[in-house]
C-alpha positions as CSV (number, residue, x, y, z in Angstrom):
1,M,0.0,0.0,0.0
2,A,2.8,2.5,0.9
3,V,4.4,1.8,-2.5
4,V,1.2,2.6,-4.3
5,L,0.8,5.8,-2.3
6,A,4.4,6.9,-3.0
7,A,4.0,6.1,-6.7
8,A,0.8,8.2,-6.8
9,A,2.6,11.2,-5.3
10,F,4.9,11.4,-8.3
11,T,4.2,12.9,-11.7
12,I,5.4,11.5,-14.9
13,G,8.6,13.6,-14.6
14,G,9.4,11.9,-11.3
15,T,9.1,14.8,-9.0
16,A,6.5,15.1,-6.3
17,Q,3.6,17.4,-7.0
18,A,1.7,19.1,-4.2
19,E,-2.1,18.5,-4.0
20,G,-3.9,21.7,-4.7
21,N,-6.7,23.3,-2.8
22,A,-9.1,25.3,-5.0
23,G,-10.4,27.4,-2.1
24,S,-6.8,28.4,-1.2
25,G,-6.0,29.0,-4.9
26,Q,-8.9,31.4,-5.3
27,K,-7.4,33.6,-2.5
28,K,-4.1,33.7,-4.5
29,T,-5.4,35.0,-7.9
30,Q,-4.6,38.7,-7.4
31,M,-1.5,38.5,-9.7
32,C,-3.3,36.4,-12.3
33,E,-6.5,38.4,-12.6
34,G,-4.9,41.5,-14.0
35,C,-4.4,39.8,-17.3
36,H,-6.1,36.4,-17.3
37,G,-9.3,37.7,-15.7
38,I,-10.2,40.0,-18.5
39,E,-12.0,38.2,-21.3
40,G,-10.4,38.9,-24.7
41,F,-7.5,40.8,-23.1
42,R,-4.5,41.4,-25.3
43,T,-1.2,42.3,-23.8
44,A,1.4,44.7,-25.3
45,Y,4.5,43.4,-23.4
46,P,6.8,41.9,-24.6
47,E,4.6,41.7,-27.8
48,V,0.9,41.9,-28.6
49,Y,-1.0,38.6,-28.2
50,M,-4.1,37.2,-26.7
51,V,-3.7,36.3,-23.0
52,P,-4.7,32.6,-22.5
53,K,-7.8,31.9,-20.6
54,L,-7.1,29.9,-17.4
55,G,-10.6,28.8,-16.3
56,G,-11.2,25.2,-17.2
57,Q,-7.6,24.5,-18.1
58,S,-6.0,21.3,-16.9
59,A,-4.4,21.6,-13.4
60,N,-1.4,19.5,-14.5
61,Y,-0.9,21.8,-17.5
62,I,-1.0,25.0,-15.3
63,V,1.5,23.6,-12.8
64,A,3.8,22.5,-15.6
65,A,3.6,25.9,-17.3
66,L,4.2,27.8,-14.0
67,K,7.2,25.6,-13.2
68,A,8.6,26.2,-16.8
69,Y,8.3,29.9,-16.3
70,K,9.9,29.7,-12.9
71,S,12.9,27.7,-14.3
72,G,13.2,29.9,-17.4
73,D,12.2,27.1,-19.8
74,R,9.3,29.3,-20.9
75,N,10.2,32.9,-21.5
76,H,7.9,35.7,-20.6
77,P,9.3,38.4,-18.3
78,S,6.1,39.0,-16.3
79,M,5.2,35.4,-16.0
80,R,8.7,34.4,-15.0
81,A,8.7,37.0,-12.2
82,I,5.2,35.9,-11.0
83,A,6.0,32.2,-11.2
84,G,9.3,32.8,-9.4
85,S,7.5,34.2,-6.4
86,L,5.2,31.1,-6.1
87,S,5.9,28.0,-4.0
88,E,5.0,24.5,-5.3
89,Q,1.9,24.7,-3.0
90,D,0.9,28.1,-4.5
91,M,1.1,26.6,-8.0
92,A,-0.9,23.6,-7.1
93,D,-3.6,25.7,-5.4
94,L,-3.9,28.1,-8.3
95,A,-4.1,25.2,-10.7
96,A,-6.8,23.5,-8.7
97,Y,-8.8,26.7,-8.6
98,Y,-8.5,27.5,-12.3
99,A,-9.2,23.8,-13.3
100,T,-12.6,24.1,-11.6
101,A,-13.3,27.8,-12.1
102,E,-14.9,27.4,-15.6
103,K,-17.0,24.5,-14.5
104,A,-18.2,26.3,-11.3
105,A,-19.3,29.4,-13.4
106,K,-21.7,27.3,-15.5
């Protein structure tokens, strides 16, 4: 049983992933909402593009993207700074919130 639980705590990449709490994640969205909370928002820095919608996105995808911004594997100055300030628990909580946010709104 312990082996099964330990195996379940690891992602495909082999690193432990914190379990997210959507309620806690909702309280941590201040930095996200300025861009991702505006439907159809286009950013002008570092170039003009549509800002991705987060509500309903896969929690695993959000965590992976935040980790990639934090490590520098994904390059966006604002996102790198924001992700750099987040703990693994913060990332998991935000991902849990946004993964359920679209569904809860319907």
